[in-house]
Phi, psi and omega in degrees: 000126177276116188277129170282324176199165183225166177188186180173186183275179182297318184270349179090000180289332178246126180226153174216157171229132180244130182266356182248152171284149179301140177276325179217144174218128182196173178256135177242128182254015180295161183300319181295318178295319179299310183293324182282343181265337186079016181219195181273355182195169169238148178244131187231153170240121179270128180223157174296133183304322182291349180272359185250126172256119185248140172232145183094150181274145174242161171257139184248143175231103178274142180205134176295135178272176179304330181285344186097342176289146177274125174255125179251115180266135180246135181218163180287129180288345181271304184259347178083001182291132175289140184240312181201171174217164175229146179242123182301336179278355180228065183300144179086355179253147175234139181249100180280138177286129179299330180294344181268356182292143172290321178245102184298341180288349175296326181285118177237093186299139180248343185192167169243133174244155188055036182298332179297340181263002179290139178287161182301332183272001177217056179291151178305145181292133178298141181097346176255139175301139179232125182249132180303322177237234176267155178294155176306138180091342178250346186305321181290338182275336171101191184299155186282286187196000000 
């Protein structure tokens, strides 16, 4: 697999190589993303699942999102670093955590979702579209990751 970009967890036990460019990249301010990131938001890159070669075992935590779709977050069982998630409402897609990238410049944010839930000290960046919930056309599929 020819990698467009690579990444992994904090301790290096989980690694991935992705051969596709991100289809979507954005910041999510929903409560689940906030709590799972340890910050006010999570930043994700959506890629086709078949474009990712993963090595190392992850631990999964499935949880229904506000939409009712189950979002399963995967993290390293050794260091606890979040690596990726899957959304049952978006089959075939994988949401890689931008924080897991080897080269953080690969992440080019295109939007903020659940921006209405952003705290006053982390308002959406000016110049990026900000949606109070999910963008039109994605709402039925649910929360990102």
